[in-house]
N, C-alpha and C positions, 0 to 999 in steps of 0.2 A: 374602539372598534370591536365588533361582536363576533369573535371566533370562539368564545366560550362564555357562558353566562353563569354567574354565581349570584344567586339571590339569597343572601344569608346574612346573619349577624354573627360576627366573629369577635370574641373577646380575647385579647392578648394581655396577660398579666405581666407587669414589669418584673424583671429578675434582678434589677439593681436599683439603688436609690439615688444614683447620681443624676443630675439634671443638666441637659445640654444648654449652653448659653443661647439666649435669643437677644436680638437688638433691644436696647433700652428705649424708654419713651423719649420722644422729642421734648426739648426744653419747654416747660410750661404745660405739658399734657399729662393726663393721668396715666399711671403705669398700667401695663396690660394685666388683665385678670389672669389668675392661675389657680389650678387645683391639681390634685393627684390623678384625676381622671381626664381622659381626652376622648371625645367622640368624633369620628371621621365619617362624613356622609359622602357616599360615592354613587356612581351609576352601577348597574348590575353587571358590568363587564370589567370590573376592577379586579384583575387577576395578578397583582404583584405577588411574587413568591413569599410564602410564609416566613422563610428565613430572614428576608429583609424587613418584614413587619416586626418580627421578634427582635431584630437588631435595633430598630428604632425604639421599641419599648425598653430594651436594656439600656440603651444610651441615654434616654431621657428620664427613666424612672416612672413614666406614666403608665397607668392601666388604660389600654387603648381598646376601644370598641369601634367596629366598622359596621355601618348601616348602609343598605343598598335598596332604596325604595323603587327603583325602576331605571329606565333609560334616561338619556340626558333631558328629554322633555319632561318626563314624569318627575325626575329629580328636581328640576327648577319649580315645577308646579307645587310639589310637596313643601319645598322650602318657603315658597310664598305663602301657602296656606298656614304654615306653622311659624311664621316669622315672629309672632308675639310670644311664642314659647318655642324657641329654636330646637330643631332635632339634634343639633350637635354644635361643635366648635369650629370645624373646618370642613370645606367641601372640595371634592375633586370630581371633575367630569362635566362641568358646565362647558358647552362648546360655543363657538362664535355665532351660531344661529340663535342662541338663547342668552348670550352674555349681556347684551344691552337690556334685556328684560329683567335679568337678575339685579343689575345696577339700578334700573328705574324703580324697582319695587323696594329698594332699601334693605335688601337682605345681607349686604356685605359691609365689611369694615376695611378701609384702605390699609394696605401693607405693601411696602416696597422691599422685596427680598434682596439682601446683599448677595445671595447666591445666583441671581439672574445676571448672566453676562450682557454687556451692552449690545452684542450682536443679536440678542433675542428680543430686544425691545420693539422690533418690527411687528411683533405679535401682540403688543400691549392692548389691554381692554380695561376700562374703568373698574376699579375695585378687585381686579383679578390678576393672577400671575400665570403666564403661559407655562405649560409643562411638556406638552407633546403636540404633534400635528401630523396630519396625513391627508390624502386626497380621496374623496368619494368619486368613483368612476364606474362606467360600465366595464364589465369583464367578459371575456369570450372564452369558450371552450375551443382551443385551437384544433384539437383532434377532430371534433365534429365538423368544422369547416373544411379541414383538409380532406377528410373522407368524402365530402360532397363536392370538392373542387369549387367551393364558393368563397370569394374573397371576403376577408374580414371587413366589417364596417369600421370606419375611422372617425366619423363626425356625428354630431347630433342629428344632422339632416339625413345621414345614411340610415338611421334607425327608423325612418318613415318610408324607406324604399320598399316596394312590394316584394323584393327578393328576400327581405328579412321579416316577412309577415309571420306572426305567431311565434317569434323566436325570443322575444325579450320579456323578462320579468323584473319589475321594480317594486319598491315598497311605498306604502301610503305615507305621505308627508304629515298627515294628522296624527299618526301613531308611531312613526319611525324616524329616528335622527338622520340616518342616511337618506331616507325618503325626502325629508325636508331639505337636506343639502342638495339633492338632485333637482328638486323643484326650483330652488334658488339658482342653481346652475342654468336651468332653462330660461329663467327670468333674466339672468345676466347676459345670456347669449341672444335671446329673442326679444327682449324689451317688452313693449306693450302687446306684442304678438305671441306671448308665451302660451296663452290659452288655445289659440289656433294650432300652435305646435302640438300641444297635448291632445287636441282632438285628432290630429293626424296620427299621433302615436297610437291612440286607442283604436282608431280606424284600422291601423295596421296590426291589430291583434295583441297589443301589449297587455300583459297580465299584471295586476296590482295586488300584492299581498300585504298583510298587516305588519309584518316584521321581517328583519333581515334573515333570521334563521330559516324561516319557511321558504323564502326566496332562494337562498344559497344552497341549503341542504335538501330541499324537497323538490323544487321546480327546476333548478339548474342541472344541466347534464354533466357539467365538469366537476372537478374537485372530488368530494365524497358523495356528491349528489347523483341520483339516477333519474332525474326528471327529464322532461321532453324539450326544455328550452336551453339553448347554448349561449344566450346572452343574459347577464344578470347584473343588477346594481350591487356593487361591492366597493372595494378599496383598491388603490394603486398598489398596496402592499400584498394583496391577496395572492398573486402569483408566486410569491416567495414561499408560500406554504403548500404549493401543489407541485413541488419539485421531486422528480424520480429519475434516477440514473443521470443526474446532471442536467436535466431539462425540465422546464415547467410546462404543464399541460394546458395552462391558462395564460391569458395576457390581458393587461389593462389597456383600455382604449384611451390614451392620454389626451385626446382631443375632446373628451366628455367630462372632465374633472372639475370638481369644486373643492377648494382647500378647507379642511375642517381643523380647527385648533381647539385643544382641550386645556382647561384652566383649573387652578385651585384658588380658593379664597377663604379669608377669615369671615366667619358668619357673625353678623351683627347680634349682639347680646350673648356672645360666647362666654361661657363660664371659665374657659381656659384659653384665653387669647394668646398667652405666651406659648402654650403647647401647639396651638394652631399655626403660629408663625414657624415654630420648630419643624412641624410636619411639612410645610411648604418648602422650607429650606432643604429638608430631607429628600423631597421629591425632585429637587434640582441637583442633588449630590451625584458625583460620578457613578457610584454603584447603582443607584436607581436609574439614572439616565441610560446606563449600559443595558439594564434589564428591560427597558421599555419595548424595544423592537420585538423580542421573542416572547414577551408576556402580555403586553398591552397592544401589540401589533400596530404601533404608531412610530413615527420618527421622533427621537429625542429633540427637545428644543435647544439644548446646548450643542452648538454646531460641530464641535470637534470630537464628539462622542464616537467611538469606534462602532461600525455597523457590521452585522453578520455578512459573511461572504455572499449568501444567497440574495441579500437585499441589494447589494451593489450590482448584481447581475440581473435580477428578476424584478426588482421593485424600484425602478427609477422614478423620480419625481417629475411631473410635467413641468416644462419650462414656462408655460403660460397657462396656469389654471384659470378657470372662469372666476371672476371676482365680483362681489356685490358688497358695498360698504355696510358696516355694522349699523350705522344710523338708518340706512334705507331698510335694512332687515327689521330693525326695531319698529319703524313707523308702519310697515306694511305686512309683517309676517302673518298676523291673524287673518287679515283680509285676503291675502294670497291663498291661504289654506281654504278659506270659505269659498273663494271663487273657483279654485281648483276642484273642490268637492262638487260644486254645482255643475261645472263644465264636464266632469267625467262621470256623473251619476247615471247617465243614460247608456253607458257602455257595459 
């Protein structure tokens, strides 16, 4: 989730020479590769606290480098383009809209982490280990609507109502991970009629920006934004970060949500496969799972992880998020984006 963006390469030098144990090879298989260096490739919103990164380096003895080539889509594209000479050993940040593509392109090596509880296998994807999840939803500026005595929209259909003309800003599915998630949500809800739905959205004055930051911080009237639009594509957890005096000024419209799951995986051709496995186990550890809500702005995948008080009150998960199968996304993703681009190009 993009509440802050860090596009940087950070090198953490191990302060100890001890190595954390990783599962041994299956009988008859080659042992995992290992070296003193580990390269972690992430999306550009990987904001795990430095003290946790340093702790991982200390515990394993690896010299760890973090690379962030872009958002989830750019991340997968770069890994595919460089698969013959991998960028690193392990990846974090591939989401369920791109997971099947990563597997189809052969950029991953299977690993079943012993740290993943059975309750989390509902999020399984080929070649990947689930780490966290959240819901992409339309958010509303409550104060804006209250001041105008206008009821909040609650459904996707409401967003095409003339009462909400020129109020919504979303992001481009060709360049934005939440934008793609929302496009898929409309496909899950509207089926073959999704392009007609989008034409109705655009006729109702919907604005499309290239990325989440522009939509949320520039065009949106709520949160820290001073824009003209009180409806924005964001996350179900966003209202937990707009709390003042015990109340949130924003609310997620839980009838508009698509569940986004983020994964980690061992990269095919990794020079330090043992270290990659250790990093995945580390991401599932209690200390990292506890840090995910306040640093990565997602729900931890380990179900019994304690949540911040604000999340319990202001960031509830939808009980019935819109769903589209990974196989269907894999088969149609690129065509959906092309069709969407053509259908909305005249607006």
